[in-house]
C-alpha positions as CSV (number, residue, x, y, z in Angstrom):
1,X,82.0,108.0,94.0
2,X,82.4,107.1,97.6
3,X,86.1,107.5,98.0
4,X,87.8,105.7,101.0
5,X,91.1,108.0,101.9
6,X,94.0,105.8,104.1
7,X,96.2,108.6,105.6
8,X,93.8,111.4,105.8
9,X,95.4,113.2,108.6
10,X,98.6,113.0,106.8
11,X,100.4,116.2,104.8
12,X,98.6,115.3,101.7
13,X,95.5,113.9,103.6
14,X,94.0,117.0,104.8
15,X,94.3,118.8,101.8
16,X,92.9,115.8,99.6
17,X,89.7,114.6,101.6
18,X,88.1,118.9,101.5
19,X,89.4,119.1,97.6
20,X,87.3,115.7,97.4
21,X,84.3,116.7,99.3
22,X,84.1,119.8,97.2
23,X,84.1,117.7,93.7
24,X,81.1,116.1,95.7
25,X,82.4,112.5,96.5
26,X,81.4,111.0,99.4
27,X,84.6,111.1,101.7
28,X,85.6,108.5,104.4
29,X,88.8,108.9,106.1
30,X,90.6,106.3,108.1
31,X,92.8,107.5,111.2
32,X,94.8,105.0,113.6
33,X,93.5,107.2,116.7
34,X,90.4,108.1,117.7
35,X,91.4,111.3,118.9
36,X,92.2,112.6,114.8
37,X,88.1,111.7,114.5
38,X,86.9,115.3,115.0
39,X,89.7,116.7,113.1
40,X,88.3,114.5,109.9
41,X,84.7,115.5,110.2
42,X,85.7,119.0,109.9
43,X,87.7,118.0,106.8
44,X,84.5,116.8,105.3
45,X,84.9,113.1,106.2
46,X,83.4,110.2,107.8
47,X,85.9,109.1,109.8
48,X,87.0,105.3,110.9
49,X,89.5,104.2,112.9
50,X,91.7,101.5,111.9
51,X,95.7,100.6,112.4
52,X,96.7,99.9,108.6
53,X,99.1,97.5,109.7
54,X,96.2,95.2,111.3
55,X,94.2,93.1,108.3
56,X,91.5,92.5,110.4
57,X,90.5,96.1,111.3
58,X,91.5,97.3,108.0
59,X,89.2,94.9,106.2
60,X,86.5,95.5,108.4
61,X,86.7,99.3,108.0
62,X,86.3,99.2,104.3
63,X,83.3,96.5,104.6
64,X,81.4,98.6,106.6
65,X,82.1,101.7,104.3
66,X,81.8,99.8,100.8
67,X,83.5,102.5,98.8
68,X,83.9,102.4,95.3
69,X,87.7,103.8,95.1
70,X,90.7,103.6,97.7
71,X,93.6,105.7,98.0
72,X,96.1,105.2,100.1
73,X,98.4,107.6,101.6
74,X,100.0,106.0,104.4
75,X,103.3,107.2,105.8
76,X,105.3,107.7,108.9
77,X,107.8,110.2,107.9
78,X,108.9,112.0,110.8
79,X,112.1,112.5,112.9
80,X,115.0,115.0,112.2
81,X,116.1,115.2,108.2
82,X,119.7,116.3,109.2
83,X,122.6,114.6,107.3
84,X,123.5,112.0,110.1
85,X,120.0,110.3,110.2
86,X,120.4,110.0,106.3
87,X,123.1,107.8,107.5
88,X,120.3,105.0,108.2
89,X,117.7,105.7,105.9
90,X,116.6,102.1,106.4
91,X,115.4,102.7,110.3
92,X,114.1,106.4,109.4
93,X,111.7,105.0,107.1
94,X,110.8,101.5,108.6
95,X,107.3,102.1,109.8
96,X,106.8,103.7,106.3
97,X,108.3,101.0,104.6
98,X,105.9,98.8,106.3
99,X,103.1,100.7,105.4
100,X,104.0,100.5,101.9
101,X,104.4,96.6,101.4
102,X,102.1,95.3,104.6
103,X,99.7,98.2,104.5
104,X,99.2,98.0,101.0
105,X,98.5,94.3,101.0
106,X,95.7,94.5,103.8
107,X,94.0,97.8,101.5
108,X,94.3,95.7,98.3
109,X,92.5,92.9,100.0
110,X,89.8,94.8,101.6
111,X,89.6,96.4,98.6
112,X,88.9,93.3,96.6
113,X,86.7,92.2,98.9
114,X,83.9,94.7,98.7
115,X,84.7,95.0,94.5
116,X,86.0,98.5,94.3
117,X,86.8,99.9,91.0
118,X,89.7,102.0,91.6
119,X,93.0,101.8,93.3
120,X,95.2,104.4,93.8
121,X,98.3,104.8,95.9
122,X,101.2,106.9,96.6
123,X,104.9,106.6,95.3
124,X,107.6,109.4,95.3
125,X,110.3,110.7,92.5
126,X,113.3,109.9,94.1
127,X,116.2,107.8,94.9
128,X,116.0,104.6,92.9
129,X,112.7,105.7,91.1
130,X,115.2,106.3,87.8
131,X,118.7,105.6,86.7
132,X,121.0,108.3,87.2
133,X,121.8,108.6,83.4
134,X,120.7,111.0,80.9
135,X,118.7,114.1,81.1
136,X,117.1,115.4,84.0
137,X,113.5,114.6,83.8
138,X,112.5,111.4,83.5
139,X,109.0,109.6,81.8
140,X,107.0,106.5,83.7
141,X,108.3,104.6,81.0
142,X,112.3,105.0,81.8
143,X,113.9,102.3,84.0
144,X,114.6,102.4,87.8
145,X,117.7,102.5,89.3
146,X,118.6,99.1,90.6
147,X,122.4,100.2,91.4
148,X,121.6,101.3,94.9
149,X,124.0,101.1,98.1
150,X,123.0,98.3,100.5
151,X,122.4,101.2,102.9
152,X,118.6,102.9,101.3
153,X,118.0,99.9,99.3
154,X,114.8,98.9,101.2
155,X,113.2,102.4,101.0
156,X,113.4,101.7,97.1
157,X,112.8,97.9,97.5
158,X,109.0,99.0,98.8
159,X,108.3,101.5,96.5
160,X,108.5,99.0,94.1
161,X,106.9,96.2,96.1
162,X,103.9,98.9,96.3
163,X,103.9,100.0,92.6
164,X,103.8,96.6,91.3
165,X,101.2,95.3,93.5
166,X,98.9,98.3,92.9
167,X,100.1,98.0,88.7
168,X,99.4,94.6,88.6
169,X,95.9,94.0,90.0
170,X,93.3,92.8,87.2
171,X,90.0,93.3,89.4
172,X,90.3,96.8,89.3
173,X,92.0,100.4,88.3
174,X,95.2,100.1,89.6
175,X,96.7,103.9,89.6
176,X,100.3,104.9,91.4
177,X,101.2,108.5,91.6
178,X,104.8,109.2,91.7
179,X,105.1,112.9,93.8
180,X,107.7,115.2,93.8
181,X,109.0,116.1,96.8
182,X,106.2,117.9,99.3
183,X,106.0,121.7,99.9
184,X,103.8,124.4,101.2
185,X,101.3,124.0,104.5
186,X,101.9,120.9,107.1
187,X,105.2,119.7,104.7
188,X,108.4,119.6,105.7
189,X,108.8,122.8,103.8
190,X,106.8,125.6,104.7
191,X,106.9,129.1,106.3
192,X,106.7,127.2,109.8
193,X,109.5,127.6,111.5
194,X,109.9,124.1,112.9
195,X,109.2,122.5,109.6
196,X,111.9,119.6,109.4
197,X,113.8,120.9,106.1
198,X,112.9,124.7,107.4
199,X,114.8,124.5,110.5
200,X,117.2,122.4,109.1
201,X,118.0,124.9,106.5
202,X,118.1,128.0,108.8
203,X,120.4,126.2,111.2
204,X,122.7,125.6,107.6
205,X,122.9,121.7,108.1
206,X,121.5,120.8,104.7
207,X,124.5,121.5,102.3
208,X,125.2,121.7,98.9
209,X,127.2,118.6,98.4
210,X,129.4,118.3,95.8
211,X,128.7,120.0,92.1
212,X,125.0,120.0,93.5
213,X,123.7,118.4,90.5
214,X,121.1,116.0,91.9
215,X,117.9,116.7,89.9
216,X,114.9,117.1,92.2
217,X,111.2,117.6,90.9
218,X,109.2,119.5,93.4
219,X,105.2,119.7,93.5
220,X,103.1,121.9,96.0
221,X,101.0,119.9,98.8
222,X,97.6,121.8,97.3
223,X,98.6,120.4,93.8
224,X,99.7,117.0,94.7
225,X,95.7,116.5,96.0
226,X,94.3,117.9,92.7
227,X,96.2,115.4,91.2
228,X,94.8,113.2,93.1
229,X,91.3,114.2,92.8
230,X,91.6,114.4,88.7
231,X,93.3,110.2,89.3
232,X,90.1,109.9,91.4
233,X,87.9,111.3,88.2
234,X,89.5,110.3,85.0
235,X,92.5,107.8,85.9
236,X,93.2,105.3,83.8
237,X,95.6,102.7,85.2
238,X,99.1,103.0,85.0
239,X,101.9,105.1,86.7
240,X,102.1,109.2,86.9
241,X,104.7,111.6,88.1
242,X,103.1,114.5,89.9
243,X,105.5,116.7,89.9
244,X,105.7,120.5,88.2
245,X,106.8,121.9,85.1
246,X,110.5,122.4,86.6
247,X,112.5,119.6,87.6
248,X,116.1,121.6,89.0
249,X,119.6,120.5,90.4
250,X,120.3,121.3,94.1
251,X,122.5,123.9,93.0
252,X,119.6,125.9,92.0
253,X,116.8,125.1,94.2
254,X,118.7,125.1,97.5
255,X,120.1,128.4,97.5
256,X,116.7,130.0,96.7
257,X,115.0,128.5,99.0
258,X,117.3,129.5,101.9
259,X,116.8,133.3,100.5
260,X,113.2,132.8,100.7
261,X,113.4,131.5,103.9
262,X,115.7,134.3,105.2
263,X,118.4,131.6,105.6
264,X,122.1,132.2,105.1
265,X,123.6,130.6,101.8
266,X,123.7,127.0,102.2
267,X,127.3,125.6,102.6
268,X,128.9,123.6,100.4
269,X,130.8,120.3,100.9
270,X,132.8,117.7,99.2
271,X,131.1,114.8,98.6
272,X,133.7,112.7,100.2
273,X,133.2,114.4,103.6
274,X,129.6,113.2,102.9
275,X,130.1,109.9,102.1
276,X,131.5,109.7,105.7
277,X,129.6,111.4,107.7
278,X,126.0,110.8,106.0
279,X,126.3,107.6,103.7
280,X,126.2,106.6,99.9
281,X,122.7,107.2,99.7
282,X,122.7,110.7,100.9
283,X,125.4,111.7,98.2
284,X,123.4,110.4,95.7
285,X,119.8,112.2,96.7
286,X,122.2,115.3,96.5
287,X,124.0,114.8,93.5
288,X,122.9,112.7,91.2
289,X,119.2,111.7,91.0
290,X,116.6,112.7,88.2
291,X,113.9,114.0,88.4
292,X,110.1,113.4,86.6
293,X,108.3,114.9,83.8
294,X,104.2,115.5,84.3
295,X,103.4,115.2,80.6
296,X,101.4,111.9,81.3
297,X,100.0,113.5,84.2
298,X,98.7,116.6,82.4
299,X,97.6,114.8,79.2
300,X,95.5,111.5,80.7
301,X,94.5,113.2,84.2
302,X,93.9,116.2,82.9
303,X,95.7,117.9,85.5
304,X,97.5,121.3,85.4
305,X,99.6,122.2,89.0
306,X,98.7,125.7,90.2
307,X,102.4,126.4,90.8
308,X,104.1,125.2,87.6
309,X,107.3,126.0,89.0
310,X,108.9,125.6,92.8
311,X,110.4,129.3,92.0
312,X,107.1,130.5,92.3
313,X,106.0,128.2,94.9
314,X,109.0,129.0,97.0
315,X,108.6,132.7,96.7
316,X,104.5,132.8,97.0
317,X,103.2,129.3,98.2
318,X,104.8,127.9,101.6
319,X,102.2,129.2,103.3
320,X,102.1,129.1,107.5
């Protein structure tokens, strides 16, 4: 099929485009900057240049290429991941929130105009995705967490807007992929010493907060891309958790990751101290969130992660 990838030069895009091309798809990669067109060609895509927040530019790019499938991977998550930044998550995520609301609307409108068959969008398993009660691994049918602090709510609201917009269309198959936390080449957790979370862990700026009971689901960036290819090929409308087989609390995965990175063991910091320093959202993310089950993605998409556990992935799959 002809597949239009918005966000084709991001961390997942540079993994996704070659996998789509290898599967025989005709890939169109959208980038904001003309400087990235050569890189897109090298990955196996035909480049188009458009600002995702310019509805006319997006409409032209989609109309000119007439794709059958649009894959929405637009984010703008850059910057220092330290606790002090987490005190202002609304400011940190402001551009990504716009891409998940306005950008989604622009891509949906453009796709509808050319009669696409399938629309696939990136969401995440994070704070706000699932209620902070019950077991560690939630299914797609479990309720969201609506009891969030004021600071940090805008990110959850933007994700909910995206999910409702995509799954609510009746003129194409709307698919939402809730990715776990990324690790591997090109992400914030990699062997690159300048990777954001890698640097924070090596500097002991990412502590275990309280009991470290927040449950995270991880997914290797290559596995996230392969699940997206599976959704292009086999997807049915709905929401899918794209995560590995082992959701785990912070108190387990963070010391293990630090060891693999050759860093000192993370410090332990009381909840109250972090609440004052970084805000309630940071405390919830590290002590109360829940992970996701990948059973639906395996069953419906026919997807199997190569890195079934972060334990193996952190030890052998961080890459460069």
